[in-house]
N, C-alpha and C positions, 0 to 999 in steps of 0.2 A: 504494500500500500504506500509506503513512504520509505525514503532512504534513511530517515532519522528514527532513533529509538527513544521514545519519551516516557516509557513506562506508564502509559495512560490507562487508568482504571475508571470505568463508569461507576459512580457511587450511588446515583439515584436518578430515576426517570419519573417524571410527573406527566400524567396523561388525563385528558378529559374524555369521557365516554358518554354516548347517548344511546340508550336502549330503545328509544322511541315508544315508550309505554309509561304508564303510571305505576307506582309501587306503593303497596300498603305497608308502610314502615312498622306500624304496631304489629301487624300480622307476622311479618318476617322476623321481627325481634322475638315475639312470643314463641314462634315455632323453632327458632334456631338457638335460643338461650341455653339449652341443655346439651348442645353439640360439643363434644370434647375436642374435636379437631379445629374448632373455630373460636375466635375471640369476637364477641359481638357486644356492642354497647349502644343504648338509645336512651337519651334523656332530652326530650324536646324543650324543656325549660332552659337547658344549657346550650344545645346545638340542634339545628333543625334536621339533622340527618342521622342515619344509622352508621356507626363505625364498625366495619367488618375487617378482620385480619385473617389471612389464610397462610398456611405454612409452606406450600409447594405450588407455585413459586411463592417466596416470602414477600408478600405485598400487603399493603393496607388500602382500604377502600372506603370512601365516603359515599353513601347511597342516599339519594334524595327522592322525594315523592314524584318529582317530574320525570323520573327515569334517567336522570343524569348521574354520573358517577365521577369521582376524582380518584385516580389510582396513583399510589406512590410506592417507592421501595424497590421497583424492578431494577435490575442491573443491565438488562438488554431489552430491546423492543420485543423480542420473542417472549420474555418474561411477562410483559404487559399483555400481549395477545393471549398467552396461555392463561393468565390471571383473569382476563375478561371472560374467556370461555368457561373457566371454572366457576366464577361468580355468577354468570348467566345460568349455568346448570344448577347451582345452589338456589338461586331465586326461582327458577322454574319448579324445583322440587317442593317449594312451599306455596305454589299457586300463582306466581307471577307469570303472566302471558307475555312472552317475547316472540314476536313473529318476524321482525326485521333483523338483518345483520347489524350488529352494533357498529356505530361509527366511533373510531378511536383517533384522537388527535393528540400527538405528543406536544406538550407545551414547553418542557424544559428538561434538558439533560445536564446533570452535574457530574463532572469528571475531575480527577486529580492526576498529577504526574510530575515530571521534572524535565528540565532541559539538559539531559545527559549528565546530570550531577554537576553542571557548571554553575558557579555563583554569578549573580547578577549585580550590576552597578545600577541601582534603582534611581539614584540622583541623575545619572546620565540619561537614562531612559525617559524620566520625567521631563528633562530638558529638550530632548529631540523628538519625542513622539507626541503629537498634538492631542490625540485622544486618550491621553493618560492623566491620571491624578495620583499624586503622592503626597501624603501628609503624615509623616512618620510619628508625629506626636499624637495623632488620632488613631492610626491603624498601621501596623508594621509592613503591610504590603502595598504594592502599586496596583491601581485599578486601571486596566487597559481595555478600552471599548473598540472592538473591531466593527467595521462597517460590512465587511464581507468575509466569511459569513457573519451575520449579526449575532455576536456573542460578547461576553465580558470575560476577561482573564484577570485573575488575581495573581500577581507575580511577587515572589518573595526572594530576598537576597540569597537564600540558600539554593536557588534554582528551582524550588518547588513551585507548582502552579495549581490553580483551580480554574476550571473552565465552566461557565454557566451560560444558559440561554440557547444552547444548540437545540435543534429540532430533530436531529438524527445523529447517529454515531459518526457518519462521514463528516458532518460539520465540526464535530469535536476535533478530529484529526486535522482537518483543513485549518481551523483556527489556530491550533498549536503550531502547526508547520509554518503558516503565514507569519505568526508572531516570531518564531525562531529566526526566520529569514530577515525580518526587520531588525531584530536584535543583533544579528551578525553584521548587517549593513552599518550599524552605528557603533560597532565594537563594544557592545554592552556586557560582554561576558568577562568576568574576572577569573582567571584560571588558577 
């Protein structure tokens, strides 16, 4: 995929899902409360949705009356797809009618990695890269906003990084590689 090795690990994927149906939250909570393989919580005075956690894949899901879900915790887009299928099956098992294919939209991928264990000169980066913000008295990392792909990288002096805002795994790798090239151009690496 790339000539660089950045040790990129996807930490979390957040997706919105539409099941195109309504969901009886009280009913699913009452019918699933005793399931040992699931964690389920519903307190409408505190939060308007059901919280459901499954173990394989390990994801958390917020379920709303509107048939919309928010899924977090996946490490791959495949985890999200498998999780949606499993949650749909669970909801069907307690009487929810789902007739359409769920629509899954990835909103955010958070990944971590490093620039080949090279240290960064954050002051230099802040000076040369327009889309960067560095205030070490506020936060020890530099915030770098990329226009293409539209992502945000947190860069640390150690060479570690966090990438957020990607919509797919390919964008994560593109953002990191594009940033690496910019940092090479301005000689931002302290060896």
